[in-house]
N, C-alpha and C positions, 0 to 999 in steps of 0.2 A: 440706378441704385443710389441710395443716399450716401452722402460723403462721410457721414458718421457711422462707424462700424458698430453693430450691436454687441452687447456684452458677450454673446455666445462665441464671438470670434477673437476674444482676448486670449493671448498666448500665456496662460498661467495654469498652475495646478488647481483643480477644482476644490481641493481641500485647504487651500491657503488664501487668506484674506489679503487685501492690498497692503496692509501694514505688517504682513508676515506672520500673523497669528493664525492658528488653525481655524478653519471654517467648519463648524459642526454640521454634519449632513443628516437631515431628517427625511429619509426616503419615504415617499407616499406609497400606500398600498395600491395594488392594481389588479384588475380582473381580466381574464381572457384565456384563450386556448393554451398559450405557452405557460401561463401561470398555473393552469390546471395540470398540465403535464409535469411541470417542475414540482408541484406539491405532491403528486403521486410518487414521483421518483424519490423525493426527499423523505417521504414517509416510509417508503420501502427501505432506503439506505439506513435510516435511523433505527428502524425496527430490526434490520439485519445486524447492525452494530450491537444492539442491546441483547439480542437473542443468542447470537453465536456462542458466547462463552458458556451458556447453559446446556448446549447440545454436546452429547458425548457419543463416541463410537467405541465399543468394547471398553467402556468405562474410562475412556481417555477423551479429553476435550477435543472437539473437532478442529479447533485452532488454538495452538499453544506455542508460546515463544519463551521457553524457560531458559533464560540466559545463564544463570549460575550453574545449572545442570547441563548446559549445552545440549538441551533436548528440545526439538521443535516438531510440532505436529501440524500438518496442513491438510485439512479435510481427510483425516484418517491415515495419511501417509506420514510416517515418522522419520525424522532426520536427526543426525548427531553432528558433533563437531567435525568429524572427518568428511562430512558432506558439504563443507564450506565452499568448495569450488562451484557448487550449484548456484551460489549467490551471483556469480557472473551472469548466468542465464537470466535469473530473475531481474537483476538490475538492468541488463540489456533489453529485456522485453519491456520493462517499464519505460525506459528512456526512448527506445525506438517507437514503442506504441504511442507515447505522448507526441513524439515528432510526427508520426503518421496522422494522428487525430488532428493535430494543429495544422498540418499542411492541407488537410481536406476541409476541416470545419472550424479553424481558428481556435479560440480559447473556450471550446465547448466544455473542457474539463473544469475550468474555473467557474463557469456559470451554472453547471449542472451537477457536478460530482465532487468538487473540492470540499473537504470537511469544514473549512472555514465558512464557505457559502451555505452548505447544507445545515449546519447547526445554527448559524446566525440568522439566516433567512427562514429556515424551517421551524425554529423554536423561539429564539430570543427576540426577534422582531415582533413575533406574534404575542409573546408575553408582554412586551413593552407597549404594544398597541392596545392590548386588553386592559392594562392597568392605567396607562397615561393618556390614551386616546390616539387620534390620528396624527399625521405629521404636523399639522398646524397647532393642535393642542399640545403636543410634546414640545414644540419650539416655544410656545407661549409659557408653558410650565417652567421651562429652564430659565426664561427671562424674568419670570415673576419673582417678586420679593419673597423672602422666607415666610412661610405660613404653615399652619398645622396640616392643611390639605396637601401642600407640596411635600412636607416631610413624610407624611403618611404614605403617599404614593411612591416616593423614592425608596423608603424602607421596604415597603411591600414588594416593589420590583426587585430590589437587590436580594431579598430573602428568597424570592422565587428563582432568581438567577443562581444563588448559592445552592439551593436544593437540586436544581437540574444539573448544575456543574458537578456536584458530588456524585450524582448517578453516573454521569459521563466518565469522570475520572476513575471511579471505582470499577466501572466496566472496563476501562482501558487497562487498569491494573490486572484484571482477571485474564486478559489475553497473555499476560506474562507469568502469572502464578496459578491460574485456575480459579474458577468461581468458588470452589470449596474452600480454598484458602482465604478468599475475600470475605465470604460469609463468616469464617472463623474469626478473622481479625476485627471485624466490626462489632463483635460481641465481647471483645476483651480489651484490656487496657492498652492504650497506644504504646506504652513502654514495652509491652510484651512483643510487639512487632514494630519497633521504632523505624526500621528501614522502610517498610511499606507505608507507614504513617507519614514519614517525611516525603516520600515520593508523591503520595496523593496530595499532601499539603502544598508542595511546590507546584505540581501540575494544576491544582485547583486555583492557586493564586495567579499563575500565568494565564490560565484560560479565562478567568474572570477579568483580568486586565485587558485581554484581547477582545472579548465579546462585549465588555462593558464600556470600554473607552477607545482602545486602539482601532478596532474594527477595520474600516476600509483602508487605513494607513498600512495595514499588513500587506494588502494586495498591491498598493502603490509604492510603498517604500521598501519592504523587506522581501517580498516574494520575488525570486530571480526570474520566474517564468515570463513575466511581462517584459522584462528587459531583452530577452532573446527571441521573443515570439516573431519579431519582424524578420529574423533570419530564416524562419521556417515558412513564412508566407510567400506566395507568389500571386500573380494576377488572377489565378483560378481558385484561390482559397476562398471558401464561403464564410463570410463573416456578417455580423449584424451591422447594417449600414443604412444611412439616410440617402435616398435617391435624390441627389441634387438636381439632376436634369428635370425631374418632375416637380420638386418642391420650391426651387428658386426661380425668380426672386420671391422671397417670402413676404407675408403681410408685415407692413411697417418698414420694409426695405424697398419694395417695388415702387416705381415712379407713379403708377396708376393701377387701378383695380384690374384693368384689362390685361396688363402684363404680369399680374401676380400669379405665382405658382400655387401649389396645393397647400403648402405649409402656412398655417394661420398664426404662427408665432405664439402659441399657447404655452409653450415651454413645459407641457405635461411630460414630455420625454425626460426632461432634466429633473423634474420633481420626483419621478419614480426611480431614478438611477441610484443604486447603492453607493457609487463612488462619486456622484455629483457632476458627472461630465455632461457635455452637450454633444450628443451623437451626431449632430449636424456638422460638426467640425471634421468629420471623417474618422478613419481608424485611429484610435488613440491607445497609448500604453495602459491607461487606467481602465479601459473597457474590459469587463470580465465576461461579456457575451451572455448576460443573464436573460436577455430577451424581454425585460420589463418594459423597455421603451417601445418594442414592437406592439405589445398589447395596449399600452397607453395611447400610442398614435392611432392604432386601428379603432379604438374607442372614440377618439375625436373625429376621425374620418367618417365614421358612421353617423355622428351627430351633424356633420356639415354636408352630408350626402355626397361624399367623394369616395372613390375606390380605396380599399385597404391596400397596405403594402408600401406606403410612403417610406416607412422604415421596415426593413425586412432582411432576411438572409439573402446575400447576393455575393458574387465574386468580388474580391478585394479591390481591384484597380480597373475593372472593365465591366460595369453593370449591364452593358448592352450585349455582351458576348456570351454565348452558350458555355456552360461550365465543362471543362475537360477533367473528369475524375482521373482517368488513366493517363498520367503524364510521367515523365522520367523520375522525378523525385518520389512520387507516390509508389511507383513500381520498385524503386530501389529500397525504400523503407519497408514495403510489403515483403520483398524477397528476404531482406535481413531479418524481419520479424518472423517469417516462416522458418528460416534457418535456426533462429534462436529457440523457437517453440519445439522444433524437431530435436534439437540438441538436448533440451530439457527433458522431453519425453523419453528419449533414448537413455539419458543419464539416470533418470528416475527408475525406468523399467529394468535397467541392468544392475541396479543396486542389489547388494546381498543383504538378506535379512539377518544373517549370522556372520559376524566378522571373525575370520579365522587367521591366526598367525602361529607358525611353528618355529621355535627357537631351540638351539642346542643348550643343554644344561651347562652352567658355568662351573665345570669341574674338569676332571680328566677327560680327554677325547673319547676314551673307551676303556672298558675293563673286560676281563675274561673270566670264565668259570668253566669247570669241567662237568660234563654230563655223560656219564658212562665212560667211554673211551674217546669221546669227541670233545674238542675244545670249542667253547661257544664264545663269540665276541659280542659284547653288549654295548649299545649306545643309548645314552639317556637324553630325553627331549622334554620340552615343555610346550603344551598346546594351550594357547590363549584364545578363548572364545568369548564373544559377547553377543547376546541375543538382543537385537535392536527392535523387536516387536513387543506388543503388549500381550502376547499369548505365549504359553509355555512351549518349549521346543525340546527335541532330543536329537542327538547326533550319533553317528556311527563313524568308526575309524577302521579302514581296511587297506590292505595292499592293493595297488592298482598298476601293476607292471605285468601285462600279459606275456611279454617276451621273456620274462625271467621266471625261473622255477622257485617259487616261494613256499613250496610245500613243507620244507623243513625249517622255515623261518617262524619266529614267534613274535607277535605284537601284543605286549602286555599293557592294557589300558584299563584303569579302574572303572568298571561298568557303572558303579554308583554315582560317578561324577559326570556322566554323559547326558543327564537331564538338566535342562536350563529353565529357570523361571523367567517371567517377563522381565526384560531389561537387565538380566543377570550377567555378570562377568565371572568367568572361572579361569583359573590356571590349573591345567590338568597335566600332571607328570605321567610320562609313559616311557616304556623301554622297547627296543627292537633287538632281538637276539638272532644272530646269523652264525651257522657253523663256520669255523675257520676254513674248512675245506671248500666252502662255497664262495670264498672271497676271491676276487680277481687279483692279478698281479698288481702290486702297488698298494693294495689294501684299502683303496678308497673308490667309491662309486656313487652314482646318483640313483635314487629310487623314488617312486611316487606313491603317495598315500591319498586315498579318497576320504575326505572329511566332509560329512554331510553330502552336499551336491558339488563340492569343489575339489579339484585335484591339486595337491601341493607337492612340489619337488623338494627333497631334502638330501643331505649328504650323509652317507654312512662311512665311518672311518674304522679301519682295522690295521693290524700290523702288516708290514710289507713281507711278502714271502721271500 
């Protein structure tokens, strides 16, 4: 091997020049099977993101996160503020699911499903290439002196960026306010809906800054995922890697052609990398596992008549060993994930569509009245009901004490108040009348009411005998 190390082995951030300034990365386009798979997935995710706010079930958006009203709809299932404990399951599923995916397939989320990657690689890189040309042309344009052609291309690109960004940010707003509200505010003065306008303005500015300039720095500098991925890896984790046993010593490093490996030092893998790393240096924090280097290397291997797979998915630390999918950490993550899913399903399925609370009226504990020769003890209550569905509902209130003789008891509930509109809350006053002769010693006892499909226990208070 040569005594001089090639540039690919320098221990430095790919996005930093030797003088400390940022090195702008111009990723080259690439063709191949993984590029095709990723393009299809990106198209699906982008279309799903844009279409979901338009879909309604029972005139309610299929996905709505109305924070001011504390009303949330997830694929037709409605949640309210009192359902906040369910967030534990949702966050737990997201965290453990990410850990499981990382333990098995490395940073597959980053390269295939992360919104940063999907929007940047699926839309904005394509717009940039269409207007400014390939990576060589884009680099030359940035270095060229100011000219009419340069200004025209830059303005055209940024106008396209702004147009697409506004579509993305308005769609994002629709997830929190509903598409009907978004369509309404775009036709009116910004001052009529200044909060929504301000949110869209700030989001658009941040998004344009990210996709127009910050780009790969978000993955390398800000995203915490790359920092702790190594904790989730083990020697069986399948990651995008360069097969050093086959590729080394590479061309330009080997002492002679006979000892040279399959790597021809074309650096095509570096040219297509969106974070500018050299995959031949091994697993790196900056790698987002986008597989662009796999397609690029396979293309070169086809041209030099060598087998594909010099760069491929392989176990992290032991390329020659069979992968063990079922291993302790995977089993633990899977078990916890199943438990969280089961807990979420149970919690959602056991939720009540109508929230029912019964409170005693804030006045005297009881009062009495005379009915014929019988003294009647009356207790006053308030029934608080909230319809959590998008459909009208009606409730009934009856005694539910089979062991007690309630034939002479009277339950006075205003029948006109027992019908609930969608999402309606009502406070319904009602009275319970019990003959004094039917009261137990001590004058206080528990009784049960059936309200809708729920049984509630309340206390009835009367005079002591």
